[in-house]
C-alpha positions as CSV (number, residue, x, y, z in Angstrom):
1,M,-13.7,96.3,-23.6
2,V,-13.3,99.9,-21.6
3,L,-10.9,102.6,-22.7
4,A,-9.8,105.4,-20.0
5,G,-7.3,108.1,-20.3
6,D,-4.7,109.7,-18.7
7,L,-3.9,108.2,-15.1
8,V,-2.5,110.6,-12.5
9,L,-2.7,109.5,-8.7
10,D,-0.6,111.6,-6.9
11,E,-3.0,112.3,-3.9
12,P,-3.6,110.0,-0.9
13,D,-6.8,107.5,-0.9
14,A,-6.2,106.7,-4.7
15,P,-9.4,104.2,-4.3
16,Y,-11.8,107.2,-3.4
17,W,-10.8,109.0,-6.5
18,L,-11.1,106.3,-8.8
19,A,-14.3,105.0,-7.1
20,G,-16.5,107.2,-9.6
21,I,-15.8,105.5,-12.6
22,A,-15.0,101.7,-11.0
23,P,-18.4,100.3,-11.8
24,A,-18.0,101.2,-15.4
25,L,-14.4,99.1,-15.4
26,K,-15.8,96.3,-13.5
27,E,-18.7,95.8,-15.6
28,A,-16.2,95.1,-18.9
29,D,-14.3,91.8,-19.8
30,L,-11.1,94.1,-20.2
31,A,-10.3,97.6,-18.7
32,V,-7.6,99.7,-20.5
33,G,-6.0,102.8,-19.0
34,H,-2.9,105.2,-19.8
35,L,-0.4,105.3,-16.7
36,E,1.2,108.9,-16.7
37,V,3.6,108.9,-14.5
38,P,6.0,106.7,-12.6
39,H,5.3,105.1,-9.1
40,T,8.0,105.0,-7.4
41,G,9.8,106.3,-4.0
42,R,13.1,106.9,-5.5
43,G,15.2,107.6,-8.7
44,Q,16.7,110.7,-10.4
45,E,14.6,113.3,-11.7
46,L,14.6,113.6,-15.4
47,Q,16.2,117.2,-16.9
48,G,15.0,118.8,-19.7
49,D,11.2,119.1,-19.5
50,V,9.1,119.8,-16.5
51,P,9.2,116.8,-14.3
52,A,6.3,114.9,-12.8
53,P,7.2,113.7,-8.9
54,G,6.6,110.3,-8.8
55,A,3.5,108.7,-7.7
56,P,3.0,106.6,-4.4
57,P,3.6,103.4,-5.0
58,E,0.4,101.8,-3.6
59,S,-1.6,103.5,-6.1
60,I,-1.1,100.8,-8.6
61,A,-2.7,98.5,-6.4
62,A,-6.0,100.8,-6.4
63,I,-6.0,101.0,-10.1
64,A,-5.8,97.1,-10.5
65,A,-8.4,96.8,-7.8
66,A,-10.6,99.6,-9.6
67,G,-11.1,97.3,-12.5
68,F,-7.9,98.0,-14.9
69,H,-6.0,95.0,-16.5
70,M,-3.8,96.8,-19.1
71,L,-2.1,99.7,-18.8
72,S,-0.1,102.0,-21.7
73,L,3.0,103.7,-20.4
74,A,4.7,105.3,-23.2
75,G,4.4,109.3,-22.7
76,N,5.8,112.2,-21.8
77,H,6.1,111.6,-18.2
78,I,6.7,108.0,-17.7
79,A,10.8,108.6,-17.6
80,D,10.5,111.5,-14.9
81,C,12.1,109.5,-12.2
82,G,14.7,107.7,-14.5
83,A,15.5,104.0,-15.1
84,E,14.5,103.2,-11.4
85,G,11.2,105.0,-11.6
86,I,10.2,102.7,-14.6
87,A,11.9,99.6,-12.9
88,D,9.6,100.1,-10.1
89,T,6.7,100.8,-11.4
90,L,6.8,97.5,-13.7
91,S,7.4,96.1,-10.5
92,L,4.5,97.1,-9.2
93,M,2.1,96.2,-12.0
94,A,3.7,92.8,-12.3
95,E,2.4,92.5,-8.3
96,A,-1.0,93.9,-9.1
97,G,-1.4,91.7,-11.9
98,L,-1.6,94.5,-14.4
99,V,0.1,94.0,-17.9
100,G,1.6,96.9,-19.9
101,S,3.4,98.1,-22.9
102,G,5.2,101.0,-23.8
103,A,7.9,101.6,-21.3
104,G,11.1,99.6,-20.0
105,L,14.8,99.1,-19.4
106,S,15.6,99.2,-23.2
107,L,13.5,100.3,-26.4
108,V,12.8,96.1,-27.3
109,E,11.2,96.0,-23.8
110,A,9.1,99.1,-24.3
111,R,8.3,97.8,-27.7
112,K,7.2,94.8,-26.5
113,P,3.3,94.5,-26.9
114,A,1.4,93.4,-23.6
115,M,-1.2,90.4,-24.5
116,V,-4.4,89.1,-22.8
117,E,-6.7,86.4,-23.5
118,R,-10.7,87.7,-23.0
119,C,-13.6,85.6,-24.3
120,G,-11.4,83.2,-26.7
121,M,-9.8,86.1,-27.9
122,R,-6.2,87.1,-28.2
123,I,-6.0,91.2,-27.1
124,A,-2.6,93.2,-28.1
125,L,-1.8,96.3,-26.6
126,L,0.9,98.6,-28.1
127,S,2.1,101.9,-26.6
128,Y,3.9,105.0,-28.2
129,N,4.8,108.6,-27.3
130,C,4.5,111.0,-30.2
131,V,5.6,114.1,-28.4
132,G,8.7,113.9,-26.6
133,P,11.0,114.8,-25.0
134,E,13.4,113.1,-26.4
135,N,15.9,112.0,-23.5
136,S,12.8,110.4,-22.4
137,W,12.8,107.8,-25.3
138,A,13.9,104.2,-24.6
139,G,17.6,103.3,-26.3
140,D,19.2,100.0,-26.9
141,A,20.3,100.2,-23.3
142,Q,18.8,103.3,-22.0
143,A,15.4,102.8,-20.0
144,G,12.4,105.1,-21.4
145,C,9.3,105.1,-23.4
146,A,8.6,103.7,-27.1
147,Y,8.3,106.7,-29.5
148,L,7.2,107.4,-32.9
149,R,9.6,110.8,-34.0
150,I,7.4,113.5,-35.0
151,E,8.8,116.4,-36.2
152,T,8.5,119.9,-36.6
153,A,8.1,121.4,-40.3
154,D,11.7,122.6,-40.1
155,G,12.9,119.9,-37.7
156,G,13.1,121.7,-34.7
157,P,12.8,120.3,-30.9
158,I,9.2,119.2,-30.0
159,A,7.8,121.7,-27.9
160,P,4.3,121.7,-25.6
161,A,2.6,123.8,-28.3
162,A,4.1,123.1,-31.3
163,D,1.9,122.0,-34.6
164,L,3.9,118.8,-34.8
165,V,3.3,118.3,-38.7
166,V,6.2,115.5,-39.7
167,V,5.2,112.3,-39.9
168,T,8.9,110.4,-40.1
169,D,9.6,107.2,-42.1
170,Q,10.8,106.0,-38.8
171,A,7.3,106.7,-37.4
172,L,5.8,104.7,-40.1
173,E,8.3,101.8,-40.2
174,V,7.8,101.4,-36.5
175,L,4.1,100.5,-36.6
176,R,4.4,98.4,-39.8
177,K,7.0,96.1,-38.3
178,D,5.2,96.3,-34.9
179,I,1.6,95.7,-35.6
180,A,2.5,92.9,-38.3
181,A,4.6,91.1,-36.0
182,V,1.7,91.0,-33.2
183,R,-1.0,90.3,-35.4
184,E,0.7,87.2,-36.1
185,K,-0.1,86.1,-32.3
186,A,-3.5,88.3,-31.5
187,D,-6.9,88.2,-32.6
188,F,-7.2,92.1,-32.0
189,V,-4.7,94.6,-32.0
190,M,-5.0,98.0,-30.0
191,V,-2.6,101.0,-30.4
192,A,-2.1,103.7,-28.4
193,L,-0.9,107.0,-29.0
194,H,0.4,109.9,-26.6
195,K,-0.3,112.6,-29.1
196,G,-2.1,116.2,-29.7
197,V,-1.6,119.6,-28.3
198,V,-2.7,119.7,-25.1
199,H,-5.2,121.8,-22.9
200,T,-7.2,123.2,-26.1
201,P,-10.3,122.1,-27.2
202,A,-11.5,120.4,-30.2
203,R,-8.4,121.3,-32.0
204,L,-6.4,118.3,-33.9
205,A,-2.4,118.9,-34.3
206,P,-2.2,118.2,-38.4
207,Y,-0.2,114.6,-38.0
208,E,-2.3,113.5,-35.5
209,R,-5.1,112.0,-38.2
210,A,-2.2,110.8,-40.6
211,I,-0.3,108.9,-37.7
212,S,-3.4,107.6,-36.5
213,H,-4.7,106.5,-40.0
214,A,-1.4,104.8,-40.7
215,A,-1.8,102.7,-37.4
216,I,-5.3,101.4,-39.2
217,E,-3.8,100.8,-42.2
218,A,-0.9,98.8,-40.5
219,G,-3.3,96.6,-39.2
220,A,-4.7,98.2,-35.8
221,D,-8.0,97.4,-34.8
222,V,-8.5,100.5,-32.8
223,V,-6.4,103.6,-32.1
224,I,-6.8,105.5,-28.3
225,G,-5.6,108.6,-28.1
226,H,-4.5,110.6,-25.0
227,H,-1.7,113.3,-23.8
228,A,-4.3,116.5,-24.0
229,H,-6.1,116.4,-20.7
230,I,-9.3,117.1,-22.3
231,V,-11.2,115.2,-24.5
232,R,-10.8,114.8,-28.4
233,G,-13.3,113.8,-31.5
234,I,-14.2,110.3,-32.8
235,E,-13.5,109.3,-36.2
236,F,-13.5,106.0,-38.2
237,H,-10.9,104.8,-41.0
238,Q,-11.2,101.9,-42.6
239,R,-14.4,101.4,-40.5
240,K,-12.0,101.2,-37.1
241,P,-12.6,103.6,-34.2
242,I,-10.3,106.4,-33.8
243,F,-10.4,108.1,-30.1
244,H,-8.3,111.1,-30.9
245,G,-8.2,112.0,-27.2
246,L,-9.7,110.2,-24.3
247,G,-8.6,113.2,-21.9
248,N,-8.0,112.5,-18.0
249,G,-9.2,108.9,-16.8
250,C,-8.7,110.2,-13.4
251,V,-6.0,112.8,-12.6
252,V,-6.0,114.3,-9.2
253,T,-2.3,115.9,-8.5
254,S,-0.9,118.9,-6.6
255,A,2.1,119.0,-9.1
256,L,0.2,121.7,-11.4
257,S,-0.8,123.8,-8.3
258,P,1.4,127.5,-8.4
259,A,1.6,127.0,-4.4
260,Q,4.3,124.5,-4.6
261,D,8.0,124.6,-3.8
262,H,9.3,122.8,-7.1
263,P,10.5,126.0,-9.3
264,A,10.1,124.5,-12.7
265,R,6.4,122.7,-12.1
266,R,5.6,126.3,-10.3
267,E,6.4,128.3,-13.7
268,W,5.0,125.7,-16.0
269,A,1.3,126.0,-13.9
270,E,1.4,129.4,-14.8
271,R,2.9,129.6,-18.1
272,R,0.7,126.9,-19.6
273,K,-2.6,129.3,-19.1
274,A,-0.9,132.0,-20.8
275,L,0.4,129.7,-23.4
276,F,-3.0,127.8,-24.2
277,G,-5.3,130.6,-23.3
278,F,-7.5,129.3,-20.5
279,E,-7.9,129.7,-16.8
280,P,-9.0,126.3,-14.3
281,D,-11.8,126.7,-12.2
282,P,-10.8,127.4,-8.9
283,A,-12.9,124.7,-7.0
284,F,-10.4,122.4,-9.3
285,T,-7.2,122.2,-6.8
286,L,-6.7,119.1,-7.8
287,A,-7.3,118.7,-11.6
288,P,-6.7,122.7,-12.5
289,F,-6.9,121.7,-16.3
290,H,-9.0,123.7,-19.5
291,P,-12.8,124.2,-17.8
292,E,-14.1,121.9,-20.7
293,A,-12.2,119.1,-19.5
294,V,-15.3,118.6,-16.7
295,N,-16.8,116.9,-19.8
296,A,-15.0,114.0,-20.0
297,M,-15.6,110.2,-21.2
298,L,-14.6,106.8,-21.1
299,G,-14.4,104.8,-24.6
300,R,-16.4,101.6,-25.1
301,L,-16.0,98.7,-27.7
302,T,-17.9,95.9,-28.1
303,V,-16.4,92.9,-30.6
304,H,-19.3,91.0,-31.9
305,E,-18.8,87.5,-33.3
306,D,-18.9,88.4,-36.8
307,G,-15.8,90.6,-36.4
308,R,-17.7,94.3,-36.5
309,I,-16.4,96.7,-34.1
310,E,-18.9,98.8,-32.2
311,A,-17.5,102.0,-30.7
312,G,-18.9,103.9,-28.2
313,I,-18.7,106.2,-24.7
314,I,-19.3,106.1,-21.3
315,P,-20.3,110.1,-20.5
316,V,-17.8,111.0,-17.0
317,D,-18.6,113.8,-15.7
318,V,-15.6,115.8,-13.6
319,L,-16.5,117.1,-9.9
320,A,-14.6,119.4,-8.1
321,P,-11.5,119.0,-6.7
322,G,-11.1,116.6,-9.7
323,R,-12.5,113.3,-9.3
324,P,-14.6,111.6,-11.9
325,V,-17.8,109.9,-11.7
326,L,-19.8,108.4,-14.1
327,A,-22.5,110.7,-15.7
328,E,-26.2,111.1,-14.8
329,G,-29.4,112.3,-16.2
330,E,-28.8,115.7,-18.5
331,R,-25.2,115.6,-18.2
332,K,-24.9,112.5,-20.1
333,S,-26.7,114.3,-23.0
334,E,-24.6,117.4,-22.4
335,I,-21.4,115.2,-22.7
336,A,-22.5,113.3,-25.8
337,R,-23.1,116.6,-27.6
338,Y,-20.5,118.1,-26.7
339,I,-18.2,115.1,-28.3
340,E,-20.6,115.2,-31.2
341,D,-19.3,119.1,-31.4
342,I,-15.8,118.9,-31.2
343,T,-15.5,115.9,-33.4
344,R,-16.8,118.5,-36.0
345,K,-15.0,121.6,-34.9
346,A,-11.7,119.5,-35.7
347,G,-12.9,118.8,-39.2
348,L,-13.5,115.2,-38.7
349,P,-16.8,113.2,-40.3
350,P,-19.8,113.9,-38.1
351,I,-20.9,111.4,-35.5
352,T,-24.0,110.7,-33.9
353,I,-23.8,109.7,-30.0
354,A,-27.0,107.4,-29.4
355,A,-28.4,107.5,-26.1
356,D,-27.0,104.2,-25.2
357,G,-23.5,106.0,-26.0
358,T,-23.2,104.0,-29.2
359,V,-21.2,106.2,-31.7
360,R,-22.1,106.3,-35.3
361,A,-20.6,107.9,-38.3
């Protein structure tokens, strides 16, 4: 299995932007990514956060053609074009042969697992948003995403730079209930969590290990993290891998450019730099993230016949203006050492990454 982080394909010619990582996706028995934004040409803009624009509908077919099979959907932007945006995205995915979990026209639909069969194994994916905004969360009769309620210490609203420290009973109960239910049908369970503090190297928010460990203890075989737009460290809990942040799988967008006519997005493009203390490389016009975000990766899982799960990485280099490509030569080693380093800096148990990308605790 190959695992990718956030996918945002706002620009024309999505096949070109994906081509640099497509060989690794196509070699896998199963490739999983996170769809960050709705793909639609209609819908009403969600109020209360900085909304992403709807991505071109044709990009969904390009995602499938690049080699993806499954997509997690629960994130802070999937509801940005309202119910119509979610409905269009799900319809396009079905047409392209993609299965997904984490968003729907109701909470029951959003929490439903995606299932595929590969190599005689039934593989399930559950997807949850941990970071808000609350008005993007699905309800009994409201379209949105599946969520795990994480709160600030004082119960205050979730904010982009907040230290989210309270894992609520709701979050733990949802994990226990959903994982127990899907374990009755699946041989292998993946849990995708949209979590963490964006645009910040190495750092894990206090709740991230707790919620990831809870998912493993509830029966997940792997936890897949994304949202920060920069990679995070890797750890093992009960011998099961946790990718705390896969960073950007493929993000090419003009929505983070200061030169645009959307006031909220224009303001956020500037404010986030001061809020998180970074200045993007000006060459990365379509991926203006923290300069260290050029050190990217795909996750890799191998499930052996005896049930042992081997985790690894496929180093990815992000080239200006934002195109990810499989790293070669010295860059492969540099990226592996970078991930070892940020794992240590985050306070996680140390790891080593072998020349073939295998991760060992």
